[in-house]
C-alpha positions as CSV (number, residue, x, y, z in Angstrom):
1,X,-5.2,-18.0,-7.6
2,X,-1.7,-17.0,-6.8
3,X,-2.4,-13.4,-7.5
4,X,-5.4,-13.5,-5.1
5,X,-3.3,-15.1,-2.4
6,X,-0.8,-12.2,-2.8
7,X,-3.5,-9.7,-2.6
8,X,-4.8,-11.3,0.7
9,X,-1.4,-11.1,2.2
10,X,-1.1,-7.6,1.2
11,X,-4.4,-6.8,2.8
12,X,-3.3,-8.4,6.0
13,X,0.0,-6.7,6.0
14,X,-1.7,-3.2,5.4
15,X,-4.3,-4.0,8.1
16,X,-1.4,-4.7,10.6
17,X,0.1,-1.4,9.7
18,X,-3.2,0.4,10.2
19,X,-3.5,-1.2,13.7
20,X,-0.1,0.2,14.5
21,X,-1.4,3.6,13.5
22,X,0.8,3.8,10.4
23,X,-0.7,6.3,7.9
24,X,-1.6,4.7,4.6
25,X,-2.1,6.3,1.3
26,X,-2.0,6.1,-2.5
27,X,-1.0,8.7,-5.0
28,X,-0.9,11.5,-2.3
29,X,-4.3,10.5,-0.8
30,X,-5.0,8.8,2.5
31,X,-6.4,5.4,1.9
32,X,-7.6,2.3,3.7
33,X,-6.0,-1.1,3.2
34,X,-9.0,-2.1,1.1
35,X,-8.7,1.0,-1.2
36,X,-5.0,0.1,-1.7
37,X,-5.7,-3.4,-2.5
38,X,-8.6,-2.5,-4.9
39,X,-6.2,-0.1,-6.8
40,X,-3.8,-3.0,-7.3
41,X,-6.6,-5.2,-8.6
42,X,-7.8,-2.8,-11.2
43,X,-4.5,-1.5,-12.4
44,X,-3.7,-2.1,-16.1
45,X,-0.4,-0.5,-17.2
46,X,0.4,0.8,-13.8
47,X,2.6,-0.5,-11.1
48,X,2.9,0.9,-7.5
49,X,6.1,1.8,-5.8
50,X,6.2,1.8,-2.0
51,X,7.4,4.9,-0.2
52,X,8.2,4.3,3.4
53,X,8.3,7.4,5.7
54,X,10.1,6.7,9.1
55,X,10.0,8.5,12.4
56,X,13.0,9.7,14.2
57,X,13.5,6.2,15.9
58,X,13.5,4.6,12.4
59,X,9.9,3.0,12.8
60,X,7.5,3.2,9.9
61,X,5.1,6.0,10.5
62,X,3.6,6.2,7.0
63,X,3.4,4.0,3.9
64,X,2.5,5.5,0.6
65,X,1.9,3.8,-2.7
66,X,2.8,5.9,-5.8
67,X,1.7,4.9,-9.3
68,X,4.4,4.5,-11.9
69,X,3.8,3.6,-15.6
70,X,5.3,0.3,-17.0
71,X,5.6,1.6,-20.6
């Protein structure tokens, strides 16, 4: 149950970024909040590292998730 709550919070967070026109993607491919959350659900031995890209004012303009192996 706790994991489900975390994923719901993540979806809400990413939807908020999307509404602010922050570009979202996973492993180099643009993705929707739902696609990113799904990737977190089906991962097995993979974790995702967040990569924030800022504009000249220091605001987040893109948020990328890059897979990393937990071996």
